C-alpha positions as CSV (number, residue, x, y, z in Angstrom):
1,A,0.2,0.1,-0.1
2,L,2.9,2.5,1.1
3,L,4.4,1.6,-2.3
4,G,1.3,2.3,-4.5
5,M,1.2,5.6,-2.5
6,F,5.2,6.7,-3.4
7,F,4.1,5.9,-7.3
8,L,0.8,8.0,-6.6
9,I,2.5,10.7,-5.7
10,S,5.3,10.2,-8.7
11,S,3.1,9.3,-11.5
12,G,3.0,11.4,-14.6
13,N,0.2,10.1,-16.6
14,F,-3.4,8.7,-15.6
15,L,-2.5,5.2,-16.4
16,M,0.8,5.3,-13.9
17,F,-1.9,6.8,-11.5
18,F,-4.9,4.6,-12.1
19,L,-2.1,1.6,-11.2
20,S,-0.8,3.5,-8.4
21,L,-3.7,3.9,-6.9
22,E,-5.3,0.4,-7.4
23,L,-2.0,-0.7,-5.5
24,A,-2.5,1.2,-2.8
25,T,-6.1,0.6,-2.2
26,I,-6.5,-3.1,-2.3
27,P,-4.2,-4.1,0.1
28,A,-5.6,-1.2,2.6
29,A,-9.0,-3.3,2.4
30,A,-6.9,-6.5,3.5
31,M,-5.8,-4.6,6.1
32,A,-9.0,-3.2,7.1
33,N,-10.1,-7.0,7.4
34,F,-7.4,-8.1,9.7
35,D,-9.4,-8.9,12.7
36,L,-10.7,-11.6,11.0
37,E,-12.8,-12.7,14.4
38,K,-14.5,-9.4,14.4
39,K,-17.5,-9.5,11.8
40,I,-17.8,-5.5,12.1
41,S,-14.1,-5.9,10.2
42,S,-15.2,-7.9,7.7
43,E,-17.9,-5.6,7.0
44,G,-16.3,-2.8,6.7
45,A,-13.4,-4.5,4.0
46,I,-16.5,-5.5,2.1
47,K,-18.4,-1.7,1.9
48,F,-14.5,-0.4,1.3
49,I,-13.7,-2.9,-1.8
50,L,-16.8,-2.9,-3.2
51,S,-17.1,1.1,-3.1
52,S,-13.2,1.5,-4.4
53,A,-14.6,-0.6,-7.3
54,F,-17.3,1.3,-8.5
55,S,-14.5,4.6,-7.8
56,S,-12.5,2.5,-10.3
57,G,-14.8,1.9,-12.8
58,I,-16.0,5.7,-12.9
59,L,-12.1,6.9,-13.0
60,L,-11.3,4.6,-15.9
61,F,-14.2,6.0,-17.7
62,G,-12.9,9.4,-17.2
63,I,-9.7,8.8,-18.5
64,S,-11.0,6.6,-21.4
65,L,-13.1,10.2,-22.2
66,I,-10.2,12.3,-21.8
67,Y,-8.2,10.3,-23.6
68,G,-10.9,10.5,-26.3
69,A,-11.4,14.1,-26.4
70,T,-7.4,14.6,-26.2
71,G,-5.4,11.6,-27.6
72,T,-3.1,11.4,-24.6
73,I,-2.7,11.0,-20.9
74,S,0.2,12.5,-19.9
75,F,0.0,15.2,-17.3
76,T,2.7,17.5,-19.3
77,E,1.0,17.2,-22.8
78,L,-2.7,17.4,-21.5
79,P,-2.9,21.6,-20.2
80,A,-1.9,22.6,-24.0
81,L,-5.2,20.4,-25.0
82,V,-7.5,20.8,-22.3
83,N,-10.6,23.3,-22.8
84,T,-14.1,23.8,-20.8
85,T,-16.0,21.7,-23.6
86,P,-19.0,19.8,-22.0
87,F,-17.4,16.4,-22.9
88,Q,-14.2,17.5,-21.4
89,I,-16.1,18.8,-18.2
90,L,-18.1,15.4,-17.6
91,A,-14.8,13.5,-18.0
92,F,-13.0,16.0,-15.5
93,V,-16.1,15.5,-13.2
94,F,-15.7,11.4,-13.5
95,L,-11.9,11.9,-12.4
96,F,-12.9,14.0,-9.7
97,T,-14.8,11.3,-8.3
98,A,-11.6,8.9,-7.6
99,F,-10.2,11.7,-5.8
100,A,-13.6,12.5,-4.0
101,F,-13.4,8.9,-2.6
102,K,-10.1,8.3,-1.4
103,M,-10.1,11.7,0.5
104,S,-13.4,11.2,1.7
105,I,-15.0,13.8,0.2
106,V,-19.1,14.4,0.6
107,P,-20.9,12.3,-0.8
108,F,-18.6,9.8,-1.6
109,H,-17.4,9.4,2.1
110,L,-20.0,6.8,3.2
111,W,-17.6,4.3,3.4
112,T,-15.5,5.8,5.8
113,A,-16.9,5.4,9.2
114,D,-17.9,2.2,8.5
115,V,-14.1,1.0,7.4
116,Y,-12.5,3.3,10.5
117,E,-14.9,1.0,13.2
118,G,-14.1,-2.1,11.6
119,S,-10.5,-1.8,11.2
120,P,-7.4,-2.3,13.8
121,F,-6.5,0.9,14.8
122,A,-3.5,1.2,13.3
123,T,-5.1,0.6,9.5
124,A,-7.5,3.6,10.5
125,S,-4.9,5.8,11.5
126,F,-2.9,4.7,7.9
127,L,-6.5,5.3,6.1
128,A,-6.6,8.6,8.1
129,V,-2.8,10.2,7.7
130,I,-1.2,8.0,4.6
131,S,-4.0,7.6,2.5
132,K,-5.7,10.9,2.5
133,G,-2.0,12.8,2.3
134,G,-0.8,10.9,-0.7
135,V,-4.3,11.5,-2.5
136,A,-4.1,14.9,-1.6
137,F,-0.3,15.9,-3.2
138,I,-1.4,14.3,-6.8
139,F,-4.7,16.2,-5.9
140,V,-2.6,19.1,-6.0
141,T,-1.1,18.5,-9.3
142,V,-3.7,17.5,-11.3
143,L,-5.7,20.8,-10.3
144,Y,-3.1,22.8,-10.7
145,K,-1.1,21.9,-13.3
146,V,-3.4,19.1,-15.7
147,F,-6.5,21.3,-15.6
148,Q,-5.5,24.7,-15.0
149,P,-7.2,25.9,-18.1
150,M,-10.7,24.5,-16.4
151,Q,-9.4,26.4,-13.3
152,E,-13.2,28.2,-13.2
153,V,-15.1,24.9,-13.6
154,W,-13.2,22.7,-10.7
155,Y,-13.0,26.4,-8.7
156,N,-16.8,26.3,-8.0
157,M,-16.9,22.1,-7.8
158,V,-14.0,22.5,-4.6
159,M,-15.9,25.6,-3.1
160,L,-19.2,23.8,-3.1
161,L,-17.8,20.2,-1.8
162,S,-16.0,22.2,0.7
163,I,-18.5,23.6,2.4
164,I,-20.8,20.4,2.3
165,T,-17.9,17.9,3.3
166,M,-17.5,20.7,6.2
167,I,-20.8,20.5,7.1
168,T,-21.2,16.9,7.2
169,G,-18.0,15.9,9.1
170,N,-19.2,18.1,11.5
171,L,-22.8,17.6,12.4
172,F,-22.1,13.6,12.1
173,A,-19.1,14.3,14.7
174,L,-21.3,15.8,17.1
175,R,-23.0,12.7,17.7
176,Q,-20.9,10.1,17.7
177,Q,-19.7,7.9,20.4
178,N,-17.6,5.2,19.9
179,I,-13.5,7.2,19.0
180,K,-13.0,5.5,15.4
181,R,-16.0,6.7,14.2
182,F,-15.8,10.1,15.7
183,L,-12.2,10.6,14.5
184,A,-13.6,9.3,11.2
185,F,-15.9,12.1,10.6
186,S,-13.5,14.4,12.2
187,S,-10.6,13.3,9.3
188,I,-13.8,14.0,6.8
189,A,-14.4,17.5,8.2
190,Q,-10.8,18.3,8.2
191,V,-10.4,17.3,4.6
192,G,-13.3,19.8,3.8
193,F,-11.1,22.9,5.5
194,I,-8.0,21.3,3.1
195,L,-10.3,22.0,0.2
196,V,-10.7,25.6,0.7
197,G,-7.3,26.1,0.4
198,L,-7.3,23.9,-2.8
199,S,-9.4,26.4,-4.0
200,S,-7.5,29.8,-4.1
201,N,-5.4,28.0,-7.2
202,S,-2.5,30.0,-5.9
203,P,1.4,28.9,-4.6
204,E,0.2,30.1,-1.2
205,G,-2.7,27.1,-1.8
206,I,0.0,24.6,-2.6
207,T,2.1,25.8,0.2
208,S,-1.2,25.9,3.1
209,V,-2.3,22.3,2.0
210,V,1.3,20.4,2.3
211,Y,1.9,22.8,6.1
212,F,-1.8,21.5,6.9
213,I,-1.4,18.1,6.2
214,L,2.3,17.9,7.5
215,I,0.5,18.9,10.8
216,Y,-2.6,16.8,10.3
217,V,-0.1,13.6,10.4
218,F,1.5,14.4,13.8
219,S,-2.1,15.3,15.4
220,N,-3.7,12.7,13.9
221,L,-1.3,9.9,14.8
222,A,-1.0,11.3,18.6
223,A,-5.5,11.1,18.5
224,F,-5.3,7.6,17.3
225,G,-2.0,6.2,19.0
226,V,-3.6,7.1,22.3
227,A,-7.1,5.5,21.5
228,A,-4.8,2.2,20.3
229,T,-3.6,2.1,23.7
230,I,-6.6,2.3,25.5
231,S,-8.8,-0.1,23.1
232,A,-5.6,-2.3,23.5
233,K,-5.8,-2.5,27.4
234,T,-8.9,-2.5,28.0
235,G,-11.4,-3.1,25.1
236,K,-12.7,-0.1,25.5
237,E,-13.9,2.6,22.5
238,N,-16.7,4.7,23.6
239,I,-16.3,8.4,24.7
240,D,-18.1,7.8,27.4
241,D,-15.3,5.4,28.6
242,Y,-12.9,8.3,28.8
243,K,-14.2,9.9,31.8
244,G,-12.4,10.7,34.5
245,F,-9.5,9.4,32.2
246,Y,-7.2,12.0,33.5
247,K,-7.3,11.0,37.5
248,T,-5.7,7.3,36.1
249,N,-3.7,8.2,33.3
250,P,-2.4,12.2,32.8
251,F,0.1,11.2,30.2
252,L,-2.2,9.5,28.1
253,T,-4.8,12.4,28.7
254,W,-2.2,15.4,27.8
255,I,-1.3,13.8,24.6
256,M,-5.0,13.0,23.4
257,A,-5.8,17.0,24.7
258,L,-3.2,18.3,22.7
259,A,-4.1,16.4,19.7
260,L,-7.6,17.6,19.8
261,F,-6.4,21.3,20.3
262,S,-4.4,21.0,17.3
263,L,-6.9,18.7,15.5
264,A,-9.3,22.3,16.4
265,G,-7.3,24.6,15.8
266,I,-6.6,26.5,19.0
267,P,-3.3,28.3,19.6
268,P,-0.7,27.7,20.4
269,T,-0.7,24.5,18.5
270,A,0.3,24.2,15.0
271,G,-3.5,23.3,14.3
272,F,-4.3,27.2,14.4
273,F,-1.8,28.0,12.2
274,G,-2.4,25.6,9.6
275,K,-6.4,26.3,9.4
276,L,-5.4,30.0,9.6
277,F,-2.6,29.6,6.1
278,L,-5.7,27.3,4.9
279,L,-8.3,30.6,5.2
280,T,-5.9,33.1,4.3
281,A,-5.5,31.1,0.9
282,G,-9.0,30.6,0.0
283,A,-9.7,34.1,1.6
284,S,-7.2,35.1,-2.1
285,N,-10.7,34.5,-4.9
286,A,-12.4,37.3,-2.5
287,N,-15.3,35.1,-1.6
288,Y,-16.1,35.8,1.9
289,L,-19.4,33.9,2.3
290,F,-17.2,30.6,1.6
291,I,-14.6,32.0,4.0
292,I,-17.1,32.7,6.8
293,I,-19.0,29.3,6.1
294,A,-15.8,28.1,6.8
295,A,-14.7,29.9,9.8
296,L,-18.4,29.3,11.7
297,N,-17.7,25.3,10.6
298,L,-14.6,25.7,12.8
299,I,-16.6,27.2,15.9
300,V,-18.7,24.1,15.8
301,S,-16.1,21.8,15.4
302,L,-14.5,23.0,18.9
303,Y,-17.7,21.6,20.5
304,Y,-17.3,18.2,19.8
305,Y,-13.7,18.2,20.2
306,L,-13.8,20.1,23.8
307,R,-16.8,17.4,24.5
308,V,-14.0,14.8,24.4
309,I,-11.6,17.0,26.3
310,R,-14.2,17.6,29.1
311,S,-14.9,14.1,29.5
312,M,-11.7,12.9,30.4
313,F,-10.7,15.8,32.8
314,M,-13.8,17.2,33.9
315,D,-16.4,14.6,34.1
316,K,-16.6,12.2,37.0
317,N,-16.9,8.2,36.4
318,E,-17.8,5.6,39.0
319,Y,-15.3,3.1,37.4
320,P,-12.6,5.2,35.6
321,L,-10.0,3.4,33.7
322,A,-7.1,1.6,35.4
323,K,-3.8,2.8,35.2
324,I,-2.1,1.6,31.7
325,N,1.2,1.1,31.2
326,V,2.9,2.5,28.2
327,Q,5.4,1.1,26.5
328,L,8.3,2.8,26.1
329,S,8.4,3.1,22.3
330,T,4.6,3.7,22.1
331,K,5.7,6.7,24.8
332,L,8.6,8.1,22.3
333,G,6.2,8.1,19.3
334,M,3.6,10.1,21.4
335,L,6.3,12.6,22.5
336,I,7.4,13.2,18.8
337,C,3.8,14.0,17.6
338,A,3.3,16.0,20.2
339,A,6.5,17.7,19.9
340,G,5.3,18.2,16.4
341,I,2.4,19.9,17.0
342,I,3.8,22.1,19.0
343,L,7.1,22.7,17.0
344,V,5.3,22.8,13.1
345,G,3.7,26.1,14.3
346,I,6.3,27.8,16.3
347,L,9.3,27.2,13.5
348,S,8.1,29.3,10.8
349,W,11.0,28.4,8.4
350,I,9.3,25.2,8.0
351,Y,6.5,27.2,6.3
352,D,8.9,29.1,4.3
353,Y,10.8,25.8,3.0
354,I,7.6,24.2,2.1
355,Q,6.7,27.5,0.1
356,S,10.3,27.4,-1.5
357,L,9.4,23.9,-2.9
358,S,6.0,24.7,-3.8
359,W,6.1,25.4,-7.2
360,E,9.6,23.6,-8.4
């Protein structure tokens, strides 16, 4: 799966892109079914592979239409041949659905929560972080370079889907009790914010997206790491089970709190700077209603992230989770994530370095 991701971000034509996507997706479906004794794991894997099959079919049809209209599938040759004829727009819409499926953009997100819930924590975190990050990188290339002549068309698509994705992710995250499903809908909402930065069609847009994905990696891995440790030691996966967790496990509680603060975009965590740069890049098109809607969604997301933090720090529990002994390697990984959450926001040269690479 990881090899597929490497090929994916390096692909220079749509044939290599398709093969890489399949190489990354099919092993991921097997990973989702790794807990063979759990029926929910097999159910999630089946939903993933069926949804992926439909997505692949639509993608191949879109590639065939592009080839029929232009005579090429090369990323370097297509920009000179792409135009805004209805036929090519239809082909682009089909291609777009493949990205939307892999990034869990609404309405192509329906597999996400079930697959995350059924998968082992390691697989769920891989899908949430590596899979989404890899596809986001190649998505930037396809939008900004290959389909640059269609900018007016895809801007409206990205803007509309960004709004729908943020709202849907936030509303469903509000009512989740299972921590995996909670993080699944949280990741869907985060993708909505990534689309805000993507919509700018500028070097700042690329920089803000890459910078935010770096922050997202540290934040999500920290949250999944704590949830995975709790699940492995106690078998508990519901948010209500986290009540009073701080009394017995202060280290894990602080790591989870730091991760959720970053995902919510609260200073001084790096998540605040990531969201700020995404909104600033999105505002470059002067569509202020779009930015206001995104900002309002930020406020909504505060509620459900702080709900988990309040549950751990403030709520009382007659039977709190027992003290969990964390392995040294696990603790080191969590500390690295925590350091990343803080330092990526404070060290401004990281953003400047990404900006220097953006258009090379």
